[in-house]
VONU-975909 format. One line per field, with one value per residue (C-alpha): x negated, y negated, z; residue in three letters; chain. Coordinates in nm, 3 decimals. Layout:
REM residues N
east X ...
north Y ...
up Z ...
type ALA ...
mol A ...
END
This chain:
REM residues 477
east -2.494 -2.121 -1.905 -1.534 -1.269 -0.904 -0.589 -0.486 -0.530 -0.866 -1.083 -1.047 -0.675 -0.543 -0.208 0.075 0.006 -0.307 -0.152 -0.108 0.203 0.507 0.719 0.923 0.792 0.902 0.567 0.356 0.631 0.779 1.159 1.424 1.493 1.828 1.672 1.455 1.222 1.189 0.843 0.816 0.855 0.647 0.460 0.137 -0.131 -0.445 -0.366 -0.485 -0.446 -0.229 0.065 0.340 0.613 0.897 1.188 1.522 1.879 1.952 1.666 1.290 1.105 0.763 0.551 0.266 0.002 -0.162 -0.493 -0.636 -0.954 -0.872 -0.496 -0.237 0.124 0.347 0.592 0.865 1.071 1.376 1.436 1.751 1.713 1.404 1.559 1.496 1.782 1.940 1.815 1.466 1.165 1.117 0.800 0.666 0.342 0.101 0.038 0.366 0.512 0.865 1.079 1.419 1.725 1.848 2.220 2.275 2.111 1.924 1.550 1.320 0.998 0.723 0.464 0.222 0.443 0.758 1.026 1.282 1.595 1.724 2.044 2.073 2.084 1.766 1.945 1.826 2.070 2.231 2.014 1.686 1.389 1.275 0.945 0.842 0.523 0.316 0.039 -0.224 -0.005 -0.020 0.244 0.088 0.379 0.757 1.064 1.439 1.648 2.029 1.997 1.755 1.398 1.151 0.803 0.486 0.296 -0.045 -0.257 -0.604 -0.496 -0.176 0.084 0.463 0.764 1.001 1.354 1.551 1.922 2.084 2.197 1.846 1.861 1.515 1.440 1.087 0.995 0.743 0.390 0.125 -0.214 -0.495 -0.824 -1.108 -1.472 -1.660 -1.469 -1.571 -1.617 -1.711 -2.088 -2.103 -1.837 -1.634 -1.266 -1.170 -0.824 -0.813 -0.456 -0.119 0.223 0.595 0.770 1.090 1.297 1.142 0.890 0.555 0.219 -0.138 -0.448 -0.758 -1.099 -1.349 -1.696 -2.054 -2.226 -2.520 -2.711 -2.719 -2.729 -2.756 -2.754 -2.422 -2.143 -2.002 -1.633 -1.582 -1.208 -0.884 -0.589 -0.244 0.014 0.383 0.597 0.948 1.103 1.120 0.759 0.529 0.726 0.731 0.439 0.214 -0.068 -0.202 -0.574 -0.701 -1.075 -1.287 -1.141 -0.781 -0.589 -0.307 0.027 0.269 0.635 0.822 1.171 1.327 1.104 0.789 0.459 0.166 -0.206 -0.528 -0.791 -1.151 -1.511 -1.577 -1.896 -1.810 -1.520 -1.250 -0.988 -0.657 -0.312 -0.156 0.220 0.355 0.706 0.848 0.694 0.346 0.346 0.202 0.469 0.373 0.320 0.345 -0.021 -0.261 -0.635 -0.805 -1.152 -1.285 -1.455 -1.223 -1.150 -1.278 -1.183 -1.499 -1.838 -1.845 -2.086 -1.999 -2.061 -2.094 -1.723 -1.698 -1.454 -1.385 -1.075 -0.947 -0.719 -0.374 -0.152 0.129 0.459 0.765 1.128 1.105 0.826 0.548 0.229 -0.054 -0.415 -0.650 -1.026 -1.212 -1.450 -1.588 -1.607 -1.242 -0.913 -0.837 -0.515 -0.415 -0.049 0.106 0.472 0.656 0.534 0.167 0.121 -0.028 0.243 0.230 0.043 -0.181 -0.469 -0.441 -0.766 -0.840 -1.160 -0.978 -1.106 -0.872 -0.856 -1.061 -1.051 -1.384 -1.333 -1.690 -1.886 -2.206 -2.268 -2.504 -2.342 -2.046 -1.700 -1.402 -1.055 -0.939 -0.577 -0.340 -0.138 0.233 0.458 0.821 1.120 1.153 0.789 0.646 0.288 0.189 -0.183 -0.330 -0.624 -0.912 -0.918 -1.019 -1.223 -1.313 -1.042 -0.745 -0.640 -0.563 -0.285 -0.045 0.014 0.311 0.261 0.556 0.610 0.472 0.149 0.245 0.228 0.576 0.730 0.691 0.382 0.115 0.199 -0.104 -0.176 -0.286 -0.492 -0.859 -0.942 -0.582 -0.531 -0.250 -0.293 0.010 0.310 0.626 0.939 1.288 1.587 1.719 1.389 1.260 0.883 0.773 0.421 0.210 0.001 -0.278 -0.386 -0.658 -0.568 -0.564 -0.870 -1.134 -1.164 -1.495 -1.404 -1.670 -1.741 -1.892 -1.638 -1.325 -1.334 -0.952 -0.896 -0.745 -0.537 -0.158 0.062 0.354 0.601 0.711 1.022 0.978 1.235 1.150 1.133 0.846 1.060 0.991 1.335 1.220 0.918 0.873 0.567 0.572 0.229 0.041 -0.298
north 0.664 0.704 0.395 0.396 0.203 0.170 0.125 -0.211 -0.548 -0.591 -0.890 -0.813 -0.735 -0.472 -0.494 -0.251 -0.069 -0.080 0.104 0.167 0.052 0.176 0.405 0.698 1.042 1.396 1.575 1.352 1.245 0.895 0.887 0.620 0.453 0.635 0.983 1.093 1.389 1.618 1.758 2.082 2.086 2.112 1.848 1.970 1.719 1.665 1.536 1.182 0.892 0.731 0.958 0.744 0.854 0.603 0.659 0.495 0.517 0.746 0.990 1.026 0.942 1.092 0.906 1.112 0.956 1.188 1.091 1.257 1.087 0.723 0.778 0.809 0.895 0.900 1.167 1.068 1.316 1.243 1.463 1.509 1.704 1.887 1.975 1.833 1.609 1.698 1.475 1.450 1.440 1.189 1.104 0.767 0.672 0.453 0.405 0.307 0.214 0.246 0.006 0.125 -0.097 -0.251 -0.232 0.099 0.431 0.290 0.230 0.003 0.132 -0.101 0.011 -0.260 -0.552 -0.345 -0.273 0.007 0.068 0.419 0.523 0.804 1.071 0.945 0.769 0.433 0.157 -0.077 -0.377 -0.205 -0.176 -0.539 -0.720 -0.920 -1.066 -1.100 -0.879 -1.042 -1.040 -0.798 -0.730 -0.741 -0.667 -0.635 -0.594 -0.569 -0.837 -0.819 -0.594 -0.823 -0.718 -0.985 -0.940 -1.147 -1.166 -1.305 -1.383 -1.537 -1.885 -1.863 -1.666 -1.681 -1.503 -1.330 -1.222 -0.957 -0.912 -0.569 -0.594 -0.678 -1.056 -1.211 -1.548 -1.684 -1.925 -2.197 -2.128 -2.160 -2.248 -2.026 -2.207 -1.960 -2.067 -2.368 -2.601 -2.956 -3.081 -2.747 -2.728 -2.537 -2.284 -2.082 -1.988 -1.625 -1.472 -1.207 -1.075 -1.132 -0.997 -1.044 -1.074 -0.877 -1.191 -1.239 -1.509 -1.469 -1.525 -1.578 -1.550 -1.738 -1.708 -1.994 -1.843 -1.954 -1.724 -1.520 -1.204 -0.872 -0.764 -1.053 -1.292 -1.167 -1.397 -1.578 -1.666 -2.015 -2.053 -1.880 -2.045 -1.883 -2.018 -1.927 -1.982 -1.920 -1.969 -2.345 -2.396 -2.393 -2.366 -2.668 -2.661 -2.449 -2.380 -2.321 -2.318 -2.063 -2.071 -1.887 -1.545 -1.426 -1.126 -1.118 -1.203 -0.945 -1.034 -0.963 -1.025 -1.370 -1.493 -1.465 -1.429 -1.242 -1.252 -1.145 -1.418 -1.443 -1.498 -1.149 -1.089 -1.137 -1.124 -1.233 -1.151 -1.336 -1.227 -1.551 -1.586 -1.852 -1.969 -2.006 -2.354 -2.234 -2.372 -2.163 -2.042 -2.148 -1.860 -1.587 -1.543 -1.302 -1.275 -0.935 -0.853 -0.717 -0.834 -0.904 -0.557 -0.509 -0.227 -0.066 -0.227 -0.595 -0.674 -0.733 -0.470 -0.541 -0.621 -0.814 -0.557 -0.579 -0.663 -0.777 -0.542 -0.697 -0.626 -0.375 -0.529 -0.356 -0.468 -0.597 -0.839 -0.643 -0.596 -0.344 -0.389 -0.094 -0.158 0.036 0.280 0.629 0.691 0.773 0.585 0.256 0.057 -0.270 -0.363 -0.695 -0.788 -1.070 -1.320 -1.234 -1.026 -0.677 -0.417 -0.190 0.133 -0.019 -0.019 0.329 0.526 0.873 1.058 1.185 1.033 0.880 1.088 0.974 1.113 1.139 1.027 1.079 1.259 1.311 0.952 0.719 0.547 0.784 0.644 0.750 0.604 0.575 0.678 0.410 0.425 0.340 0.164 0.278 0.049 0.166 0.085 0.437 0.432 0.719 0.793 1.052 1.233 1.444 1.813 1.874 2.180 2.391 2.642 2.409 2.130 1.764 1.630 1.340 1.186 0.969 0.704 0.537 0.170 0.246 0.392 0.754 1.059 1.126 1.456 1.727 1.566 1.596 1.788 2.007 2.179 2.537 2.591 2.487 2.213 2.084 1.711 1.461 1.173 0.948 0.890 0.688 0.641 0.671 0.453 0.728 0.757 1.066 1.068 1.188 1.333 1.417 1.728 1.817 2.182 2.397 2.728 3.042 3.156 2.909 2.851 2.668 2.328 2.072 1.943 1.621 1.497 1.704 1.797 1.835 1.982 2.304 2.147 2.125 1.848 1.920 1.680 1.750 1.578 1.548 1.426 1.190 1.496 1.642 1.919 1.980 1.955 2.071 2.096 2.113 2.145 1.858 1.885 2.190 2.185
up 0.248 0.296 0.288 0.368 0.183 0.268 0.062 0.203 0.032 -0.145 -0.210 -0.578 -0.587 -0.823 -1.008 -0.947 -1.272 -1.483 -1.773 -2.139 -2.320 -2.125 -2.344 -2.230 -2.318 -2.370 -2.348 -2.573 -2.816 -2.773 -2.744 -2.712 -2.377 -2.359 -2.369 -2.079 -2.090 -1.790 -1.710 -1.518 -1.142 -0.932 -1.129 -1.287 -1.195 -0.992 -0.643 -0.583 -0.344 -0.614 -0.523 -0.372 -0.134 -0.159 0.084 0.017 0.138 -0.159 -0.102 -0.140 -0.462 -0.535 -0.791 -0.938 -1.166 -1.415 -1.577 -1.888 -1.993 -2.062 -2.088 -1.816 -1.761 -1.453 -1.339 -1.089 -0.888 -0.672 -0.367 -0.159 0.164 0.038 -0.300 -0.644 -0.758 -1.097 -1.379 -1.233 -1.268 -1.550 -1.736 -1.854 -2.023 -1.834 -1.464 -1.297 -0.960 -0.821 -0.618 -0.481 -0.497 -0.172 -0.261 -0.446 -0.543 -0.848 -0.873 -1.070 -1.227 -1.351 -1.607 -1.721 -1.839 -1.878 -1.621 -1.626 -1.420 -1.356 -1.189 -0.935 -1.207 -1.382 -1.669 -1.801 -1.694 -1.952 -2.048 -1.963 -2.016 -2.018 -2.045 -1.739 -1.891 -2.205 -2.333 -2.110 -1.798 -1.505 -1.242 -0.894 -0.665 -0.673 -0.451 -0.508 -0.334 -0.354 -0.658 -0.844 -0.925 -0.812 -0.958 -0.911 -1.238 -1.322 -1.627 -1.649 -1.542 -1.338 -1.148 -1.143 -1.005 -1.244 -1.147 -1.335 -1.265 -1.238 -1.603 -1.731 -1.764 -1.705 -1.542 -1.510 -1.232 -1.161 -1.284 -1.011 -1.155 -1.023 -0.973 -0.928 -0.936 -0.793 -0.560 -0.479 -0.122 0.038 0.005 -0.323 -0.235 -0.482 -0.474 -0.533 -0.521 -0.249 -0.242 -0.406 -0.316 -0.266 0.072 0.141 0.076 -0.270 -0.176 -0.351 -0.185 -0.295 -0.071 -0.183 -0.013 -0.018 -0.032 -0.035 -0.285 -0.159 -0.233 -0.052 0.312 0.556 0.261 0.123 0.016 0.321 0.361 0.504 0.457 0.365 0.186 0.179 -0.066 -0.067 -0.376 -0.507 -0.850 -0.797 -0.690 -0.387 -0.063 0.176 0.422 0.202 0.128 0.477 0.551 0.809 0.883 0.834 0.745 0.751 0.620 0.373 0.538 0.679 0.717 1.039 1.178 1.173 0.893 1.101 0.913 1.073 0.987 1.155 1.174 1.294 1.196 1.060 1.257 1.624 1.869 1.919 1.658 1.662 1.555 1.431 1.391 1.153 1.064 0.712 0.681 0.777 1.132 1.413 1.655 2.006 2.247 1.982 1.887 2.056 2.122 2.082 2.222 1.893 1.575 1.284 1.142 0.790 0.555 0.423 0.474 0.557 0.274 -0.091 -0.354 -0.722 -0.751 -0.426 -0.288 0.082 0.276 0.614 0.808 0.836 1.138 1.131 1.242 1.392 1.382 1.741 1.643 1.813 1.613 1.599 1.491 1.445 1.416 1.148 1.315 1.262 1.639 1.704 1.699 1.875 1.848 2.013 2.047 2.149 2.185 2.009 2.270 2.217 2.534 2.544 2.576 2.885 2.809 2.546 2.431 2.275 2.241 2.113 2.010 1.697 1.371 1.114 0.795 0.495 0.143 -0.037 -0.397 -0.524 -0.252 -0.452 -0.559 -0.371 -0.199 -0.186 -0.137 0.067 0.090 0.450 0.502 0.624 0.949 0.941 1.185 1.202 1.250 1.611 1.679 1.651 1.521 1.290 1.248 1.010 1.171 1.048 1.141 1.503 1.401 1.099 1.198 1.128 0.895 0.959 1.179 1.227 1.568 1.668 1.941 2.111 2.195 2.542 2.407 2.484 2.258 2.120 2.227 1.958 1.807 1.667 1.350 1.263 0.934 0.992 0.677 0.708 0.461 0.442 0.497 0.544 0.300 0.359 0.581 0.506 0.715 0.570 0.668 0.897 1.088 0.903 0.859 0.516 0.515 0.212 0.287 0.044 0.074 -0.082 -0.245 -0.033 -0.227 -0.338 -0.714 -0.666 -0.817 -0.908 -0.558 -0.689 -0.940 -0.874 -0.505 -0.494 -0.842 -0.711 -0.428 -0.415 -0.274 -0.037 0.121 0.480 0.620 0.998 1.248 1.531 1.761 1.558 1.402 1.032 0.868 0.524 0.302 -0.074 -0.295 -0.545 -0.714 -0.841 -1.016
type MET HIS GLN VAL ARG SER ARG ARG GLU TRP PHE ARG PRO ARG PRO LEU ALA VAL ALA LEU ALA ALA THR LEU MET VAL GLY SER ALA PRO VAL THR ALA ALA THR ILE GLY HIS PRO SER PHE PRO ILE ARG ALA ALA VAL SER MET GLY ILE GLN LEU VAL PRO SER ALA SER GLY LEU TYR VAL VAL VAL PRO ARG TRP ARG GLY ASN SER ALA ASP THR ALA ILE ALA ALA LEU ASP GLY GLY HIS LEU ARG PRO GLY TRP PRO ILE LEU LEU THR GLY SER CYS THR LEU VAL PRO SER ASP ILE ASP ALA SER VAL ARG VAL ILE CYS ALA GLN ARG ALA PHE ALA PHE ASP ARG THR GLY ARG VAL MET PRO GLY TRP PRO VAL PHE VAL GLY GLY ALA ALA THR SER VAL TRP ASP ALA VAL VAL VAL ASN GLY GLU LEU VAL ALA LEU THR ARG ASN ALA THR GLY ALA ARG LEU VAL ARG VAL SER ALA ASP GLY LYS VAL ARG SER GLY PHE ARG LEU ALA ILE ARG GLU GLY PRO ARG SER GLY CYS GLY GLY CYS GLU ALA ARG VAL GLY ALA MET GLY VAL ALA PRO ASP GLY THR GLY TYR LEU VAL THR TYR LEU MET VAL PRO GLY GLY GLU GLY ASP ASN ALA ASP ARG VAL ILE GLY THR GLU ILE THR MET LEU ASP LEU ALA GLY VAL ARG PRO GLY TRP PRO VAL ARG LEU ASP PRO VAL ALA SER ALA PRO VAL PHE GLY PRO GLY GLY ARG ILE TYR VAL THR GLN GLY THR GLY ASP ARG ALA PRO THR TYR ILE LEU VAL LEU ASP ARG GLU GLY HIS ARG ILE ALA GLY ALA SER ALA ARG LEU PRO ILE GLU LEU PRO MET ASP GLY ASN SER TRP MET ASP GLY GLU GLY THR TRP SER VAL VAL ALA PRO LEU VAL ALA ASP ASP GLY SER SER VAL VAL MET PRO ILE THR ASP ALA GLY THR THR ALA TYR ARG VAL ASP ALA SER GLY ARG PHE ARG PRO GLY TRP THR TYR ARG SER PRO ALA VAL ILE GLU SER VAL TRP THR ASP PRO CYS SER ILE PRO SER TRP ALA VAL ARG THR SER PRO ALA LEU ALA ALA ASP GLY THR LEU TYR VAL LEU ARG HIS ALA ALA SER ALA ARG VAL GLY GLY SER VAL VAL ALA ILE THR LEU ASN GLY GLU LEU LYS ARG GLY TRP PRO ILE VAL LEU ARG ARG PRO GLY ALA GLU PHE TRP SER VAL SER GLU GLY PRO ASP GLY THR ALA TYR LEU LEU ALA VAL GLU PRO PRO ALA ARG SER THR LYS PRO ASP GLU CYS TYR GLU PRO TYR ALA SER TYR SER GLY THR VAL LEU ALA VAL GLY SER ASP GLY VAL VAL ARG ASN ARG ILE THR VAL VAL LEU PRO
mol A A A A A A A A A A A A A A A A A A A A A A A A A A A A A A A A A A A A A A A A A A A A A A A A A A A A A A A A A A A A A A A A A A A A A A A A A A A A A A A A A A A A A A A A A A A A A A A A A A A A A A A A A A A A A A A A A A A A A A A A A A A A A A A A A A A A A A A A A A A A A A A A A A A A A A A A A A A A A A A A A A A A A A A A A A A A A A A A A A A A A A A A A A A A A A A A A A A A A A A A A A A A A A A A A A A A A A A A A A A A A A A A A A A A A A A A A A A A A A A A A A A A A A A A A A A A A A A A A A A A A A A A A A A A A A A A A A A A A A A A A A A A A A A A A A A A A A A A A A A A A A A A A A A A A A A A A A A A A A A A A A A A A A A A A A A A A A A A A A A A A A A A A A A A A A A A A A A A A A A A A A A A A A A A A A A A A A A A A A A A A A A A A A A A A A A A A A A A A A A A A A A A A A A A A A A A A A A A A A A A A A A A A A A A A A A A A A A A A A A A A A A A A A A A A A A A A A A A A A A A A A A A A A A A A A A A A A A A A
END
């Protein structure tokens, strides 16, 4: 049986970096923070869904995790106009993530409990690296606000925001106690943390599901309530937590401080797009009702880890939002404007299937990670699609605010077996696509455990007109 997972928020959330101790490396030899090693480029690694494309005003960063048994390291390349920037790539031990600065060309990189800051040339900035948590602490999300790194950290009993100034000074905020397990007054329900993150303004959030434990199939755990808590360095924000029954997604942050969630029962129509203000109040006239069941990523039942998630809306700069049901029978997308009305030209429907990446195709059940759509600042919806036939590769389609196919699109990979795995939009409207391609001649990899062992990874920079501006191979096996 094949079951499809997605990369959005999970019922059992995962931290930004599940890693070993974060020390800089040259090859396998530790070095001081002032000396950065430079691995070869293209980066030698197995392609994976962990590859991150991070656009910024100063260029595109490509973050490539490399796993060797139980150990990991991370290579990071900086690209300018399809060319490798001098001073890059750099190599760090552990599994790491990157957050660009919002005021200059520097970046922050978080590996386990340690945070680094690099300037445009790949040099460590003064005052860094710093620790943002203790040995038993994980970093779950981070942003940069006015040059300060804001990270949401968690240990076994609580969560807090940590702010790090540009010169490496660390400030820890209010500690929010996390109460998982049995709750009183809800018929034997249990509380479980479902998602954690940081809003663009540096506000932290925590999503907790109230569940009645069950078994398997129709007797699976049942969600009876969702609590969303917002916090800053001083404590829980006024008006929060907010209770949304029975099931709601993690929040998404739109223009003007608006907060968007999808909400429903999980097993029948309708689904609602709810719009809240900063104090957690519903904004009159902004919510929408969709004629579908609440979209779930993966199967709607629990597995051994309790991993399932609710599809959150995508939100554009004009306040319009998009919800895409999870289905293997084609592509459907609903779009409503900032006042909760369906936009002209929508609903969008296509027989093309959203691309999925099989991570362990020979297991029972076998698992695939569904690729995620992206919504550009101008409202363009990008969807990664499975190959239309065995003679070509996958494609990316761009859909306008009016529900029409954008001129010059789709972008189609010519090589059979090639797939698009991610899409990210840069500040100038360029769409960066990660194409994963098989070799010209098959090397017969282990189809069960290493189905993509011989594949390469290439980044395509595509203008809004569908013209490929440049391309560069970033990962080779």
